[in-house]
ZADO-1210 file (C-alpha; in nm, 4 decimals, padded with zeros to 6 digits):
<atoms>
<atom x="00.0000" y="00.0000" z="00.0000" code="UNK" pos="1"/>
<atom x="00.1396" y="00.3347" z="-00.0976" code="UNK" pos="2"/>
<atom x="00.2047" y="00.6082" z="00.1603" code="UNK" pos="3"/>
<atom x="-00.0617" y="00.8307" z="00.0050" code="UNK" pos="4"/>
<atom x="-00.3203" y="00.5540" z="00.0179" code="UNK" pos="5"/>
<atom x="-00.2288" y="00.4775" z="00.3771" code="UNK" pos="6"/>
<atom x="-00.2750" y="00.8420" z="00.4790" code="UNK" pos="7"/>
<atom x="-00.6138" y="00.8634" z="00.3094" code="UNK" pos="8"/>
<atom x="-00.7285" y="00.5404" z="00.4735" code="UNK" pos="9"/>
<atom x="-00.6077" y="00.6568" z="00.8138" code="UNK" pos="10"/>
<atom x="-00.7845" y="00.9918" z="00.7717" code="UNK" pos="11"/>
<atom x="-01.1151" y="00.8222" z="00.6847" code="UNK" pos="12"/>
<atom x="-01.0808" y="00.5859" z="00.9793" code="UNK" pos="13"/>
<atom x="-01.0257" y="00.8799" z="01.2131" code="UNK" pos="14"/>
<atom x="-01.3301" y="01.0594" z="01.0721" code="UNK" pos="15"/>
<atom x="-01.5365" y="00.7534" z="01.1594" code="UNK" pos="16"/>
<atom x="-01.3830" y="00.7258" z="01.5052" code="UNK" pos="17"/>
<atom x="-01.4412" y="01.0945" z="01.5842" code="UNK" pos="18"/>
<atom x="-01.7994" y="01.0839" z="01.4541" code="UNK" pos="19"/>
<atom x="-01.8868" y="00.7734" z="01.6540" code="UNK" pos="20"/>
<atom x="-01.7263" y="00.9030" z="01.9729" code="UNK" pos="21"/>
<atom x="-01.9353" y="01.2213" z="01.9427" code="UNK" pos="22"/>
<atom x="-02.2470" y="01.0077" z="01.8989" code="UNK" pos="23"/>
<atom x="-02.1532" y="00.7856" z="02.1931" code="UNK" pos="24"/>
<atom x="-02.1183" y="01.0839" z="02.4251" code="UNK" pos="25"/>
<atom x="-02.4379" y="01.2483" z="02.3032" code="UNK" pos="26"/>
<atom x="-02.6492" y="00.9318" z="02.2993" code="UNK" pos="27"/>
<atom x="-02.5098" y="00.8002" z="02.6255" code="UNK" pos="28"/>
<atom x="-02.5559" y="01.1253" z="02.8161" code="UNK" pos="29"/>
<atom x="-02.9069" y="01.1963" z="02.6853" code="UNK" pos="30"/>
<atom x="-03.0068" y="00.8301" z="02.7219" code="UNK" pos="31"/>
<atom x="-02.8962" y="00.8311" z="03.0854" code="UNK" pos="32"/>
<atom x="-03.0674" y="01.1608" z="03.1675" code="UNK" pos="33"/>
<atom x="-03.3923" y="01.0665" z="02.9926" code="UNK" pos="34"/>
<atom x="-03.3827" y="00.7010" z="03.1123" code="UNK" pos="35"/>
<atom x="-03.4098" y="00.5770" z="02.7538" code="UNK" pos="36"/>
<atom x="-03.2969" y="00.2164" z="02.7271" code="UNK" pos="37"/>
<atom x="-03.3197" y="00.2357" z="02.3469" code="UNK" pos="38"/>
<atom x="-03.0874" y="00.5356" z="02.3277" code="UNK" pos="39"/>
<atom x="-02.8366" y="00.3770" z="02.5673" code="UNK" pos="40"/>
<atom x="-02.8347" y="00.0609" z="02.3574" code="UNK" pos="41"/>
<atom x="-02.7893" y="00.2700" z="02.0418" code="UNK" pos="42"/>
<atom x="-02.4916" y="00.4395" z="02.2090" code="UNK" pos="43"/>
<atom x="-02.3415" y="00.0926" z="02.2599" code="UNK" pos="44"/>
<atom x="-02.3991" y="00.0165" z="01.8927" code="UNK" pos="45"/>
<atom x="-02.2116" y="00.3359" z="01.8046" code="UNK" pos="46"/>
<atom x="-01.9354" y="00.2261" z="02.0423" code="UNK" pos="47"/>
<atom x="-01.9046" y="-00.1025" z="01.8549" code="UNK" pos="48"/>
<atom x="-01.8512" y="00.0881" z="01.5286" code="UNK" pos="49"/>
<atom x="-01.5907" y="00.3144" z="01.6886" code="UNK" pos="50"/>
<atom x="-01.4143" y="00.0177" z="01.8464" code="UNK" pos="51"/>
<atom x="-01.3978" y="-00.1639" z="01.5142" code="UNK" pos="52"/>
<atom x="-01.2475" y="00.1440" z="01.3489" code="UNK" pos="53"/>
<atom x="-00.9919" y="00.1764" z="01.6301" code="UNK" pos="54"/>
<atom x="-00.8946" y="-00.1876" z="01.5815" code="UNK" pos="55"/>
<atom x="-00.8335" y="-00.1175" z="01.2110" code="UNK" pos="56"/>
<atom x="-00.6218" y="00.1853" z="01.3017" code="UNK" pos="57"/>
<atom x="-00.4173" y="-00.0092" z="01.5598" code="UNK" pos="58"/>
<atom x="-00.3464" y="-00.2808" z="01.3057" code="UNK" pos="59"/>
<atom x="-00.2463" y="-00.0279" z="01.0432" code="UNK" pos="60"/>
<atom x="-00.0144" y="00.1648" z="01.2731" code="UNK" pos="61"/>
<atom x="00.1448" y="-00.1544" z="01.4015" code="UNK" pos="62"/>
<atom x="00.1951" y="-00.2763" z="01.0475" code="UNK" pos="63"/>
<atom x="00.3540" y="00.0499" z="00.9396" code="UNK" pos="64"/>
<atom x="00.6112" y="00.0223" z="01.2183" code="UNK" pos="65"/>
<atom x="00.6896" y="-00.3390" z="01.1241" code="UNK" pos="66"/>
<atom x="00.9552" y="-00.3146" z="00.8563" code="UNK" pos="67"/>
<atom x="01.1212" y="-00.6569" z="00.8882" code="UNK" pos="68"/>
<atom x="01.0288" y="-00.9197" z="00.6313" code="UNK" pos="69"/>
<atom x="00.9060" y="-01.1583" z="00.9027" code="UNK" pos="70"/>
<atom x="00.6469" y="-00.8977" z="01.0008" code="UNK" pos="71"/>
<atom x="00.4840" y="-00.8493" z="00.6615" code="UNK" pos="72"/>
<atom x="00.1800" y="-01.0453" z="00.7767" code="UNK" pos="73"/>
<atom x="00.1769" y="-00.8965" z="01.1286" code="UNK" pos="74"/>
<atom x="-00.0442" y="-00.6045" z="01.0352" code="UNK" pos="75"/>
<atom x="-00.3579" y="-00.8048" z="00.9671" code="UNK" pos="76"/>
<atom x="-00.2972" y="-01.0286" z="01.2688" code="UNK" pos="77"/>
<atom x="-00.2443" y="-00.7365" z="01.5076" code="UNK" pos="78"/>
<atom x="-00.5618" y="-00.5765" z="01.3760" code="UNK" pos="79"/>
<atom x="-00.7507" y="-00.9030" z="01.4229" code="UNK" pos="80"/>
<atom x="-00.6341" y="-00.9516" z="01.7834" code="UNK" pos="81"/>
<atom x="-00.7377" y="-00.5946" z="01.8681" code="UNK" pos="82"/>
<atom x="-01.0771" y="-00.6447" z="01.7014" code="UNK" pos="83"/>
<atom x="-01.1310" y="-00.9724" z="01.8869" code="UNK" pos="84"/>
<atom x="-01.0575" y="-00.8081" z="02.2232" code="UNK" pos="85"/>
<atom x="-01.3019" y="-00.5297" z="02.1437" code="UNK" pos="86"/>
<atom x="-01.5671" y="-00.7812" z="02.0382" code="UNK" pos="87"/>
<atom x="-01.5506" y="-00.9602" z="02.3739" code="UNK" pos="88"/>
<atom x="-01.5976" y="-00.6309" z="02.5608" code="UNK" pos="89"/>
<atom x="-01.8949" y="-00.5439" z="02.3387" code="UNK" pos="90"/>
<atom x="-02.0553" y="-00.8800" z="02.4042" code="UNK" pos="91"/>
<atom x="-02.0333" y="-00.8299" z="02.7802" code="UNK" pos="92"/>
<atom x="-02.1810" y="-00.4785" z="02.7686" code="UNK" pos="93"/>
<atom x="-02.4545" y="-00.5853" z="02.5259" code="UNK" pos="94"/>
<atom x="-02.5582" y="-00.8634" z="02.7619" code="UNK" pos="95"/>
<atom x="-02.5742" y="-00.6128" z="03.0497" code="UNK" pos="96"/>
<atom x="-02.7930" y="-00.3691" z="02.8557" code="UNK" pos="97"/>
<atom x="-03.0124" y="-00.6551" z="02.7342" code="UNK" pos="98"/>
<atom x="-03.0653" y="-00.7702" z="03.0926" code="UNK" pos="99"/>
<atom x="-03.1452" y="-00.4138" z="03.2055" code="UNK" pos="100"/>
<atom x="-03.3973" y="-00.3696" z="02.9233" code="UNK" pos="101"/>
<atom x="-03.5562" y="-00.7046" z="03.0021" code="UNK" pos="102"/>
<atom x="-03.5872" y="-00.6117" z="03.3685" code="UNK" pos="103"/>
<atom x="-03.7550" y="-00.2826" z="03.2727" code="UNK" pos="104"/>
<atom x="-04.0099" y="-00.4734" z="03.0660" code="UNK" pos="105"/>
<atom x="-04.0670" y="-00.7270" z="03.3462" code="UNK" pos="106"/>
<atom x="-04.1049" y="-00.4802" z="03.6335" code="UNK" pos="107"/>
<atom x="-04.2970" y="-00.2226" z="03.4331" code="UNK" pos="108"/>
<atom x="-04.2316" y="00.1199" z="03.2801" code="UNK" pos="109"/>
<atom x="-04.3959" y="00.4187" z="03.4448" code="UNK" pos="110"/>
<atom x="-04.2864" y="00.7014" z="03.2180" code="UNK" pos="111"/>
<atom x="-04.1464" y="00.7503" z="02.8651" code="UNK" pos="112"/>
<atom x="-03.8244" y="00.9320" z="02.7706" code="UNK" pos="113"/>
<atom x="-03.8690" y="01.3002" z="02.6845" code="UNK" pos="114"/>
<atom x="-03.8565" y="01.4789" z="02.3491" code="UNK" pos="115"/>
<atom x="-03.4791" y="01.5399" z="02.3758" code="UNK" pos="116"/>
<atom x="-03.4105" y="01.1683" z="02.3350" code="UNK" pos="117"/>
<atom x="-03.6223" y="01.1625" z="02.0203" code="UNK" pos="118"/>
<atom x="-03.4327" y="01.4582" z="01.8701" code="UNK" pos="119"/>
<atom x="-03.0973" y="01.2904" z="01.9412" code="UNK" pos="120"/>
<atom x="-03.2149" y="00.9719" z="01.7699" code="UNK" pos="121"/>
<atom x="-03.3014" y="01.1677" z="01.4547" code="UNK" pos="122"/>
<atom x="-02.9612" y="01.3408" z="01.4575" code="UNK" pos="123"/>
<atom x="-02.7940" y="01.0006" z="01.4981" code="UNK" pos="124"/>
<atom x="-02.9687" y="00.8586" z="01.1915" code="UNK" pos="125"/>
<atom x="-02.8587" y="01.1536" z="00.9790" code="UNK" pos="126"/>
<atom x="-02.4973" y="01.1443" z="01.1053" code="UNK" pos="127"/>
<atom x="-02.4604" y="00.7695" z="01.0484" code="UNK" pos="128"/>
<atom x="-02.5995" y="00.7878" z="00.6965" code="UNK" pos="129"/>
<atom x="-02.3561" y="01.0683" z="00.6091" code="UNK" pos="130"/>
<atom x="-02.0606" y="00.8678" z="00.7447" code="UNK" pos="131"/>
<atom x="-02.1729" y="00.5609" z="00.5497" code="UNK" pos="132"/>
<atom x="-02.1882" y="00.7438" z="00.2173" code="UNK" pos="133"/>
<atom x="-01.8517" y="00.9167" z="00.2731" code="UNK" pos="134"/>
<atom x="-01.6625" y="00.6018" z="00.3734" code="UNK" pos="135"/>
<atom x="-01.8153" y="00.3822" z="00.1064" code="UNK" pos="136"/>
<atom x="-01.7361" y="00.6283" z="-00.1729" code="UNK" pos="137"/>
<atom x="-01.3735" y="00.6674" z="-00.0627" code="UNK" pos="138"/>
<atom x="-01.3402" y="00.2922" z="-00.0067" code="UNK" pos="139"/>
<atom x="-01.4335" y="00.2329" z="-00.3717" code="UNK" pos="140"/>
<atom x="-01.1853" y="00.4975" z="-00.4850" code="UNK" pos="141"/>
<atom x="-00.9042" y="00.3329" z="-00.2847" code="UNK" pos="142"/>
<atom x="-01.0134" y="-00.0231" z="-00.3717" code="UNK" pos="143"/>
<atom x="-01.0231" y="-00.0920" z="00.0028" code="UNK" pos="144"/>
<atom x="-01.2549" y="-00.3780" z="00.0947" code="UNK" pos="145"/>
<atom x="-01.2076" y="-00.3047" z="00.4638" code="UNK" pos="146"/>
<atom x="-01.3160" y="00.0575" z="00.4268" code="UNK" pos="147"/>
<atom x="-01.6258" y="-00.0466" z="00.2335" code="UNK" pos="148"/>
<atom x="-01.7082" y="-00.3118" z="00.4924" code="UNK" pos="149"/>
<atom x="-01.6560" y="-00.0556" z="00.7670" code="UNK" pos="150"/>
<atom x="-01.8895" y="00.1789" z="00.5772" code="UNK" pos="151"/>
<atom x="-02.1592" y="-00.0876" z="00.5805" code="UNK" pos="152"/>
<atom x="-02.1175" y="-00.0987" z="00.9573" code="UNK" pos="153"/>
<atom x="-02.2455" y="00.2600" z="00.9586" code="UNK" pos="154"/>
<atom x="-02.5463" y="00.1451" z="00.7550" code="UNK" pos="155"/>
<atom x="-02.6029" y="-00.1229" z="01.0180" code="UNK" pos="156"/>
<atom x="-02.5834" y="00.1543" z="01.2785" code="UNK" pos="157"/>
<atom x="-02.8578" y="00.3385" z="01.0906" code="UNK" pos="158"/>
<atom x="-03.0852" y="00.0374" z="01.1338" code="UNK" pos="159"/>
<atom x="-03.0043" y="00.0404" z="01.5037" code="UNK" pos="160"/>
<atom x="-03.1005" y="00.4068" z="01.5296" code="UNK" pos="161"/>
<atom x="-03.4214" y="00.3383" z="01.3374" code="UNK" pos="162"/>
<atom x="-03.5100" y="00.0805" z="01.6022" code="UNK" pos="163"/>
<atom x="-03.4373" y="00.3443" z="01.8683" code="UNK" pos="164"/>
<atom x="-03.6512" y="00.5897" z="01.6691" code="UNK" pos="165"/>
<atom x="-03.9453" y="00.3482" z="01.6833" code="UNK" pos="166"/>
<atom x="-03.8900" y="00.2763" z="02.0529" code="UNK" pos="167"/>
<atom x="-03.8512" y="00.6350" z="02.1714" code="UNK" pos="168"/>
<atom x="-04.1079" y="00.7751" z="01.9265" code="UNK" pos="169"/>
<atom x="-04.3600" y="00.5066" z="02.0172" code="UNK" pos="170"/>
<atom x="-04.3157" y="00.5747" z="02.3876" code="UNK" pos="171"/>
<atom x="-04.3748" y="00.9479" z="02.3297" code="UNK" pos="172"/>
<atom x="-04.6779" y="00.8624" z="02.1189" code="UNK" pos="173"/>
<atom x="-04.8134" y="00.6695" z="02.4160" code="UNK" pos="174"/>
<atom x="-04.8080" y="00.9907" z="02.6169" code="UNK" pos="175"/>
<atom x="-05.0156" y="01.1677" z="02.3505" code="UNK" pos="176"/>
<atom x="-05.2611" y="00.8777" z="02.3310" code="UNK" pos="177"/>
<atom x="-05.2724" y="00.8264" z="02.7056" code="UNK" pos="178"/>
<atom x="-05.1759" y="00.4623" z="02.6673" code="UNK" pos="179"/>
<atom x="-04.9063" y="00.3369" z="02.9078" code="UNK" pos="180"/>
<atom x="-04.8465" y="00.0218" z="02.7045" code="UNK" pos="181"/>
<atom x="-04.6575" y="00.2273" z="02.4457" code="UNK" pos="182"/>
<atom x="-04.3975" y="00.3050" z="02.7130" code="UNK" pos="183"/>
<atom x="-04.2715" y="-00.0511" z="02.6781" code="UNK" pos="184"/>
<atom x="-04.1563" y="00.0184" z="02.3235" code="UNK" pos="185"/>
<atom x="-03.8456" y="00.1977" z="02.4539" code="UNK" pos="186"/>
<atom x="-03.6996" y="-00.0925" z="02.6590" code="UNK" pos="187"/>
<atom x="-03.8174" y="-00.3351" z="02.3891" code="UNK" pos="188"/>
<atom x="-03.6103" y="-00.1408" z="02.1370" code="UNK" pos="189"/>
<atom x="-03.3195" y="-00.1456" z="02.3823" code="UNK" pos="190"/>
<atom x="-03.3466" y="-00.5243" z="02.4060" code="UNK" pos="191"/>
<atom x="-03.3611" y="-00.5563" z="02.0265" code="UNK" pos="192"/>
<atom x="-03.0557" y="-00.3335" z="01.9729" code="UNK" pos="193"/>
<atom x="-02.8581" y="-00.5236" z="02.2364" code="UNK" pos="194"/>
<atom x="-02.9259" y="-00.8395" z="02.0322" code="UNK" pos="195"/>
<atom x="-02.7918" y="-00.6561" z="01.7245" code="UNK" pos="196"/>
<atom x="-02.4748" y="-00.5726" z="01.9165" code="UNK" pos="197"/>
<atom x="-02.4393" y="-00.9357" z="02.0269" code="UNK" pos="198"/>
<atom x="-02.4679" y="-01.0428" z="01.6638" code="UNK" pos="199"/>
<atom x="-02.2170" y="-00.7781" z="01.5604" code="UNK" pos="200"/>
<atom x="-01.9687" y="-00.8852" z="01.8269" code="UNK" pos="201"/>
<atom x="-02.0000" y="-01.2481" z="01.7221" code="UNK" pos="202"/>
<atom x="-01.9412" y="-01.1609" z="01.3566" code="UNK" pos="203"/>
<atom x="-01.6422" y="-00.9466" z="01.4521" code="UNK" pos="204"/>
<atom x="-01.4848" y="-01.2442" z="01.6299" code="UNK" pos="205"/>
<atom x="-01.5471" y="-01.4642" z="01.3255" code="UNK" pos="206"/>
<atom x="-01.3917" y="-01.2081" z="01.0908" code="UNK" pos="207"/>
<atom x="-01.0929" y="-01.1649" z="01.3221" code="UNK" pos="208"/>
<atom x="-01.0185" y="-01.5366" z="01.3190" code="UNK" pos="209"/>
<atom x="-01.0669" y="-01.5384" z="00.9420" code="UNK" pos="210"/>
<atom x="-00.8247" y="-01.2479" z="00.8881" code="UNK" pos="211"/>
<atom x="-00.5692" y="-01.3910" z="01.1306" code="UNK" pos="212"/>
<atom x="-00.5347" y="-01.6893" z="00.9001" code="UNK" pos="213"/>
<atom x="-00.5117" y="-01.4559" z="00.6012" code="UNK" pos="214"/>
<atom x="-00.7955" y="-01.4704" z="00.3480" code="UNK" pos="215"/>
<atom x="-00.6996" y="-01.5972" z="00.0041" code="UNK" pos="216"/>
<atom x="-00.8795" y="-01.3925" z="-00.2607" code="UNK" pos="217"/>
<atom x="-01.1231" y="-01.5573" z="-00.4993" code="UNK" pos="218"/>
<atom x="-01.0198" y="-01.6510" z="-00.8516" code="UNK" pos="219"/>
<atom x="-01.2045" y="-01.3578" z="-01.0084" code="UNK" pos="220"/>
<atom x="-01.0103" y="-01.1203" z="-00.7808" code="UNK" pos="221"/>
<atom x="-00.6762" y="-01.2576" z="-00.9050" code="UNK" pos="222"/>
<atom x="-00.7480" y="-01.2495" z="-01.2795" code="UNK" pos="223"/>
<atom x="-00.6215" y="-00.8939" z="-01.3308" code="UNK" pos="224"/>
<atom x="-00.3115" y="-00.9631" z="-01.1202" code="UNK" pos="225"/>
<atom x="-00.2305" y="-01.2736" z="-01.3242" code="UNK" pos="226"/>
<atom x="-00.2783" y="-01.0970" z="-01.6569" code="UNK" pos="227"/>
<atom x="-00.0532" y="-00.8095" z="-01.5503" code="UNK" pos="228"/>
<atom x="00.2301" y="-01.0425" z="-01.4455" code="UNK" pos="229"/>
<atom x="00.2064" y="-01.2426" z="-01.7674" code="UNK" pos="230"/>
<atom x="00.2604" y="-00.9234" z="-01.9688" code="UNK" pos="231"/>
<atom x="00.5929" y="-00.8478" z="-01.7982" code="UNK" pos="232"/>
<atom x="00.8897" y="-00.8978" z="-02.0308" code="UNK" pos="233"/>
<atom x="01.0938" y="-01.1991" z="-01.9239" code="UNK" pos="234"/>
<atom x="00.8129" y="-01.3903" z="-01.7509" code="UNK" pos="235"/>
<atom x="00.7507" y="-01.7181" z="-01.9339" code="UNK" pos="236"/>
<atom x="00.4837" y="-01.8525" z="-01.6996" code="UNK" pos="237"/>
<atom x="00.3182" y="-01.7817" z="-01.3648" code="UNK" pos="238"/>
<atom x="00.3311" y="-02.1088" z="-01.1761" code="UNK" pos="239"/>
<atom x="00.1543" y="-01.9912" z="-00.8624" code="UNK" pos="240"/>
<atom x="-00.0272" y="-01.6742" z="-00.7547" code="UNK" pos="241"/>
<atom x="-00.1564" y="-01.6368" z="-00.3995" code="UNK" pos="242"/>
<atom x="-00.2920" y="-01.2925" z="-00.3079" code="UNK" pos="243"/>
<atom x="-00.3919" y="-01.2723" z="00.0579" code="UNK" pos="244"/>
<atom x="-00.6054" y="-01.0036" z="00.2145" code="UNK" pos="245"/>
<atom x="-00.4766" y="-00.8711" z="00.5460" code="UNK" pos="246"/>
<atom x="-00.6986" y="-00.5949" z="00.6811" code="UNK" pos="247"/>
<atom x="-00.7233" y="-00.3147" z="00.4248" code="UNK" pos="248"/>
<atom x="-00.4371" y="-00.4289" z="00.2021" code="UNK" pos="249"/>
<atom x="-00.3273" y="-00.7293" z="-00.0057" code="UNK" pos="250"/>
<atom x="00.0008" y="-00.9216" z="-00.0046" code="UNK" pos="251"/>
<atom x="00.0800" y="-01.1202" z="-00.3193" code="UNK" pos="252"/>
<atom x="00.2964" y="-01.4317" z="-00.3034" code="UNK" pos="253"/>
<atom x="00.3875" y="-01.5817" z="-00.6417" code="UNK" pos="254"/>
<atom x="00.6170" y="-01.8136" z="-00.8321" code="UNK" pos="255"/>
<atom x="00.7269" y="-01.7285" z="-01.1853" code="UNK" pos="256"/>
<atom x="00.9377" y="-01.9143" z="-01.4411" code="UNK" pos="257"/>
<atom x="01.2053" y="-01.7433" z="-01.6500" code="UNK" pos="258"/>
<atom x="01.4585" y="-01.8402" z="-01.9148" code="UNK" pos="259"/>
<atom x="01.6872" y="-02.0991" z="-01.7494" code="UNK" pos="260"/>
<atom x="01.9942" y="-01.9603" z="-01.9335" code="UNK" pos="261"/>
<atom x="01.9767" y="-01.6022" z="-01.8047" code="UNK" pos="262"/>
<atom x="02.1941" y="-01.4803" z="-01.5175" code="UNK" pos="263"/>
<atom x="02.0837" y="-01.4619" z="-01.1563" code="UNK" pos="264"/>
<atom x="02.0933" y="-01.0825" z="-01.1818" code="UNK" pos="265"/>
<atom x="01.8556" y="-01.0861" z="-01.4790" code="UNK" pos="266"/>
<atom x="01.6155" y="-01.3108" z="-01.2907" code="UNK" pos="267"/>
<atom x="01.6309" y="-01.0735" z="-00.9952" code="UNK" pos="268"/>
<atom x="01.5615" y="-00.7756" z="-01.2216" code="UNK" pos="269"/>
<atom x="01.2569" y="-00.9476" z="-01.3701" code="UNK" pos="270"/>
<atom x="01.1224" y="-01.0120" z="-01.0187" code="UNK" pos="271"/>
<atom x="01.1724" y="-00.6439" z="-00.9289" code="UNK" pos="272"/>
<atom x="00.9827" y="-00.5328" z="-01.2387" code="UNK" pos="273"/>
<atom x="00.6959" y="-00.7699" z="-01.1550" code="UNK" pos="274"/>
<atom x="00.6771" y="-00.6340" z="-00.8013" code="UNK" pos="275"/>
<atom x="00.6885" y="-00.2670" z="-00.8999" code="UNK" pos="276"/>
<atom x="00.4373" y="-00.3185" z="-01.1815" code="UNK" pos="277"/>
<atom x="00.1799" y="-00.4775" z="-00.9519" code="UNK" pos="278"/>
<atom x="00.2221" y="-00.2232" z="-00.6723" code="UNK" pos="279"/>
<atom x="00.1980" y="00.0673" z="-00.9167" code="UNK" pos="280"/>
<atom x="-00.1122" y="-00.0581" z="-01.0975" code="UNK" pos="281"/>
<atom x="-00.2989" y="-00.1985" z="-00.7955" code="UNK" pos="282"/>
<atom x="-00.2932" y="00.0514" z="-00.5082" code="UNK" pos="283"/>
<atom x="-00.4410" y="-00.1997" z="-00.2631" code="UNK" pos="284"/>
<atom x="-00.1334" y="-00.4266" z="-00.3060" code="UNK" pos="285"/>
<atom x="00.1101" y="-00.3405" z="-00.0279" code="UNK" pos="286"/>
<atom x="00.3793" y="-00.6021" z="-00.0944" code="UNK" pos="287"/>
<atom x="00.4726" y="-00.8656" z="-00.3525" code="UNK" pos="288"/>
<atom x="00.6915" y="-01.1684" z="-00.2814" code="UNK" pos="289"/>
<atom x="00.8293" y="-01.3134" z="-00.6063" code="UNK" pos="290"/>
<atom x="00.9977" y="-01.6548" z="-00.6233" code="UNK" pos="291"/>
<atom x="01.1917" y="-01.7047" z="-00.9479" code="UNK" pos="292"/>
<atom x="01.2363" y="-02.0528" z="-01.0971" code="UNK" pos="293"/>
<atom x="01.4012" y="-02.1742" z="-01.4220" code="UNK" pos="294"/>
<atom x="01.1371" y="-02.2601" z="-01.6789" code="UNK" pos="295"/>
<atom x="01.0715" y="-02.6305" z="-01.7326" code="UNK" pos="296"/>
<atom x="00.9858" y="-02.6839" z="-02.0997" code="UNK" pos="297"/>
<atom x="00.8217" y="-03.0139" z="-02.0091" code="UNK" pos="298"/>
<atom x="00.5048" y="-02.8398" z="-01.8893" code="UNK" pos="299"/>
<atom x="00.2092" y="-02.9708" z="-02.0943" code="UNK" pos="300"/>
<atom x="00.0931" y="-02.6229" z="-02.1860" code="UNK" pos="301"/>
<atom x="00.4310" y="-02.5283" z="-02.3419" code="UNK" pos="302"/>
<atom x="00.6187" y="-02.6578" z="-02.6458" code="UNK" pos="303"/>
<atom x="00.8827" y="-02.8954" z="-02.5127" code="UNK" pos="304"/>
<atom x="01.0865" y="-02.8566" z="-02.8312" code="UNK" pos="305"/>
<atom x="01.1513" y="-02.4844" z="-02.7824" code="UNK" pos="306"/>
<atom x="01.5142" y="-02.3950" z="-02.7504" code="UNK" pos="307"/>
<atom x="01.6163" y="-02.2157" z="-02.4322" code="UNK" pos="308"/>
<atom x="01.7444" y="-01.9234" z="-02.6371" code="UNK" pos="309"/>
<atom x="01.3919" y="-01.8665" z="-02.7707" code="UNK" pos="310"/>
<atom x="01.2543" y="-01.7882" z="-02.4249" code="UNK" pos="311"/>
<atom x="01.1888" y="-01.4185" z="-02.3516" code="UNK" pos="312"/>
<atom x="01.4302" y="-01.2312" z="-02.1274" code="UNK" pos="313"/>
<atom x="01.4844" y="-00.8708" z="-02.0338" code="UNK" pos="314"/>
<atom x="01.7440" y="-00.8463" z="-02.3112" code="UNK" pos="315"/>
<atom x="01.5308" y="-00.9580" z="-02.6061" code="UNK" pos="316"/>
</atoms>
């Protein structure tokens, strides 16, 4: 990943973190003052989004500091460990809020939250939708799957706030209608949102384990990479191509075959060209590991009668 791309990604991540922290403080404070279980649960949902973004940032910063070859894959793993730790904390808090909401429903609700809670819910929906559109658009520009996935987390947050909107709005409607049963909509929404957070925490743990192992990209994702390498002068065949996604970047590990009669230096130069070509064309590729092998003319898809001097090199 280029330095410019890294800076843009980091900036977007920080925008998301700052926006969610502002929502957490606003929702949490107003939810506590107005005794709105739905708004408190929505604040937790915002916290889960902020925590996920912080985990991405921690992984990225750790990876940037890791310059040794043995640490090329450390970035995604550090990010995954941080995300897993956050997920466990979210699960515990979600269970607590779910229990509190359930107790409110069981023991009865005597009054609804006030109009301030309803206004904050509306502001939350607007803010989350704006963050979703901004992150998703930039994620597409940077070809960052992680940014786009993180953007969809904001869309998930919108659904959470809609549930809070129904809960708080319904409770206020009960006041207008003089029906106390509507008051139960607020803790019911809180219970529903806490279940959303539990689901989100569980998925975050699954994704963390998945990324720790390093996700191998699908065949359709590697087609452009393969075609680009095959066009490089001196590459006779691409024997193996394994792009792995680690967080918001991709590491490509490959084996290429070259003319068996060229010098070691020429083979090294071909590998350098392959690496630089991929990293220049695909901004989401942060590193390329190229293993050079002498071409074996006995491969079934090549003409075994070709003379070694007919193989392409950097010199002809």
